[in-house]
N, C-alpha and C positions, 0 to 999 in steps of 0.2 A: 462605897457601895452600901445600899440600905441593908439593915439587919433582916435576916430571913426569919419568917414565921415558921414555927415548928408544929407538927401534929401533936395533939393532946395525949396520945396513947402510945408512947414510945415502946411499950412492951408488946404492942401488936404491930411490929414493923412490917410483917408480911401481909397484913390486910390491905386490900386495895384502897385507893383514893379515887373518888368519882367526881366528875365535873359535868354540869348541865347548864343550859341557859335558854332563854327565849321560848319558854313554855307558853307564855301569853294566856294564862289560865283566866277564864271568865265563866260565869254561871251557865252560859249557853253553849259551852264547848265540853259537853259531858264526857265524850270519849277521852279527851286529853286529861280532864280532871281525874277520871277513874284510872287511867294509865299511870298518872303521877302518884296517886294514892296507893296503888298496888306496888309501884316501884319503891316507895318508902318502906313498905312492909316486906319487901323481897330482897332485891339486889342491894339496896342501901343498908339493910340490916347487917350485912356481912362486911361492910366497909369500915375503915378506920375514920374516914372523913368524907363529907359531901360538900362540894363547893357549888353554889348557885351563882352564876355570873350575870345576873341581871335579867329583867323582864320575866320574872316568875309569874306575875300577873299582867293582864293586858292593860290594866290601869289600876292604880291604888290611890284612893281619895284621901287617906290619912288614917292614923292609928285609931281614931275615934270611930272607925267603921269596922272594928274588930268583931262586934257582936252580930254582924251579918252572918246568917247561917252557913253560907258557902265559905266565907273567910274563916269562920271559927272551925270548920271541918279541916281546912288546910293547916291552920295553926296547931290544932290538937294533934294531927297526925305527925307534924314536924316535931312537936314536943315528945310524942311517943318515941320517935326515932332517937332524939337526943338523950332522952332518959334511958334508952337502951345502951348508950355508950358511944354511939356514932356522933362525932362532932360535926356540926353543920355551920358553914360560913356563907354569908350572903353579901353580894356586891350589887349596888344599885344599877339598874338599867335606865333607859330613857322613859320607860312606861311606869316604873314603880319607884321613882326617886323619892316619893314621900313616905316610904316605909321608914319607921323610926324606932326608937328605943323600946317603946311599949310593945310593938310587934315582936322585936327581938327577944325581949324578956319573956313574953308569953310563949313563944315558940322554942325558947332555949337555944337560940342561934347567936352567932357572933357577926357583927357588921364589919365589912372590910372596906378600906379605901380603894379607890380606883385611880391608878393601878396599885397592885400589891405584889410584892416579891415573896415567894414561899419556897420552901424546900420540899421537893417531891422525890423522895427516896435518894437523897443526895444530889439531886439536880436542881440548881437555882432556876426557878420557873416564874416568869412574869404572868400575872393574871390581869385581864382587863375585860370590861364589857365589850369594848371594841369600837364604840362610836367615835372616840377621840382619834382613831386612826384614819377615819374617813375625811381627811382634810380637804379633799377636792370639793366636797359638798359644803360650800361656804355658807349657804343659807341655813343649812341644818346646824352648823357650828355656832352661828349667831343665835339661833333659837335655843340651842343647848345651853349656851352661856346664860341666856335670859332665865330659863326655868331652873337652872342650878343656883341662881343667886339667892342669898338668904332673904332678901326683901320680897322676891316673888313667892317663895315658899311660905314665908310668914303671912303675907297678904292672902294667899290662896287658902291656907289652913284656917284663916279667920272667917272664911265664908261658910255658910250653911252647907251641909252635905249635898243637898239637892242641887245647889248652884255649882258645887265642885263637880258633881256628876255631869252636868251639862257642859262644863268646861272640858272635862276629860273626853267626852264623846265628840265634842267639836274638834279637839286636838287630834284625836284618832282619825276622824274623817279627813282633816287637813293633811295628816301624814300620808294616808293612803292615796289621796289625790296628788300630792306632791311626788310620790314615788312613780306614779304613772307618767308624769311629765318629764322625768329626768332620765338621761342615759344610764344604763346599768353600771358602767364603769365609774361614774361619779359617786355612786352609793357604795362602792367597794373601798377597801382600805388603800391608802396611798403607799406605794413601795418605799418612798422616802421616810414616811412616818414609821413604818415597820422597822426599817433599818435604824432609825434614830432611837426607837424603844430598846432594841437589842443592845445598842451601843451605850445608851445612858444607864441602863440597869445591869450592864455587864453580865448578861445571861445568854444562854444558847437555846432556851425553850420559851415559847409564848403560847398561852391558851386564851382564846377570846370567843365571843359570840357576836351578836348584833347583825351581821351581814346576811344571815340565813343561807350561807354557802358552805356547808360542811366539807372539810377537806384537810389534808395534811400537806403543808407546803415546806419545801426545802429552800433555805436562803444561804447565801454566802456573804457574810458581813465582815469586812476587813480581813478577808482570807479565812474566816472561821465559819465552819458549817453550823447552821442554826435550823431549828424546827419550829413551825408555827401551826398549831392545831386550831381549826375553826369549828366551833360547836354547832350542832344542828338546832333548828327550831323544831317545835313539836306540832306543826300543822298537818303534815302528812303521816308522820309516825313519831313515836317517842325514841330518843336516842341519848346515850351518855358516853362520855369518854372514861374508860377504865384504865387507870395507871397502877402498875405493880412493879416490883423488882424484876419481874420476868419480861416486862415490856408494856407498851401502851397500845390500846386499840379502841376503836369506836364500836359500840355495841347497840344494835337496834332492838327496840322493845316491840313485841307483837301487840 
């Protein structure tokens, strides 16, 4: 069984741990941007840790785009939060997989592998972005393998920012068109993949995003009850998963 990650502030064991994903922030989604920035200065400030499980941005061109005013605002606010004592962890999604060490250092956050097994108040909990669970969508899995390859990322980052922006916009358009042509069940997680994840990592709790279908699911894996929490996207409203020793709950932001 993989070694569990531990929270950085054991002396604050009663402080909540928060989880978010799929914010898809971009300069033209002002309400989502402002909701997130307020969240960092309100609910997140009282947390022991914040986990961002992918797709924080609608697309990320590379860490050499940090000086963009919108990006700098987000980075500075994250740094403000981490400087206050809340640990922030980030896991790549399918839209922001080019976030790298320069971004992490500037924001004061820690990059996580996908998947990652962590200890949430004594409960071994598997964290994933969630796209690797959608195994029925074979076209997407092939595409994912391609863009996650070191060669593709190296070649992409070598291109000028303007060219990368055109590529990102084209990929986003392709993604939206592809979604419209696929049955909904293909883009959801595969039950077999979920069961395999619980079995492989010997855990009873799983948190992920990506599908934009927020819910709490109960599974029975090898006779053992398991919970799967699916995080909300931030298209209709902001939402986070709040975990504490007293229980777990989804919390909507106005």
